[in-house]
C-alpha positions, 0 to 999 in steps of 0.5 A: 682879117677873119673874125674870131667867130668865123669858122675856118673852112678846109677842103676835104682830101678829095676836093684838094686832089680834084682841084690839083688834078684840074690844075695839072690838066690845065698846065698840061694843055698849054705846056710844050705846045710847039715841039718839032717832030723828033725833038728831044726834051733836053738838048744834048748837043751845044746850042750855039757854036764857039766864037772865034777871036775875030768874031768876039773882037768884031762884036765888042770892039778891038779896044775892049777886046785887047783890054779884056785879053790883057787884064790881069784881074780875074773875072767874077765867079758869077760871070 
C-alpha cells in the first residue's frame, strides 16, 4: 500500500506506446510458429468426419447407446 507522501508515477504516452510495441513484437515472435505451407488462418472445411451409428455404439457401448437413443429427456442446451 503506497504511502500518501509517495507520488504516483505515470508513463508518458511515448513510453506507453513503446512498451506496447515491444510487447506486441514479443507475442508476434512466438505466435503461429508452425504453419503448413498453404494453410488458411480459419479452417473452412469440417475438421473431422461425422461418426456413424456403429462407431458411436462401439465407442460408448451398446447399452449406453440404446439408452441415450431412446431417452425421452431433452439434452442440455450447453451440450
